[in-house]
N, C-alpha and C positions, 0 to 999 in steps of 0.2 A: 553404649559408648558412642558418642558422635565423632566420626572421623572426618567426614566431608559432607558438605551441604551444597547442592546445586539447584538453580532455578533459572527459568527463562519465561518470557512473556507473562510476567506477573506484576501487576500494578505498574510501577515506573521502570521496571527492568524488562526491556524488550529482548536483548540478546542474552546469551548464556552467561551466568555469573556463578562462581564457585568460591566457597569459603572452606579452606582446608586447614585442619588442625594437626596435620602431620608435622612433627618437629624436624629440625635439621641440626647438624653439628654446630655448636657455637664457635665463632671465630676465635674468641679469647675469653677465658674465665676471668672474671673480675672479683677481687677479694671483697669489695664493698657490697656485693650482692648477697653475701652469706648471711647478713643480718636480716634479710627478707625471707628467710625460710629456704634458702638454697635455690635450686634450679626450677624453672617453670616447665621442664621437660619430664614427662613420665615415660619410662622405658618398659615396654611389654615384651618380656623374653620369650613368651610362647609364640607370638606372631613376628618377633624380631623387627619391630619398628618403634619409633618414638612418637609420642603425642604431646601436644601442648595441654597444660592443665587448665588454661583459661585463654580467652581472646577478648579484644576490645575493638569495637566498631566506632569510628569517629569520623566527623566530616562537618562541612559547613551546614548552616541552617537551610532546610529545603532540599537537601541532597539525596534523600531517600532512605535514611537510616531506619526510620520507623517501618518502612515497607518490608524489611527483613523479618 
């Protein structure tokens, strides 16, 4: 299970960069999101923390997305 991914001095990333999949408490639950299969948060009761089920990396052309 991927929880956190960090790198530095790799291709176009010189300084440290971290991608964290640890979830946080939602500000407000929206009823319209229920049609999309519910929450994107997975709760692990054995370790007592929340994880995101998926993540998206987006940005401008030539910004280094492929280097991850």
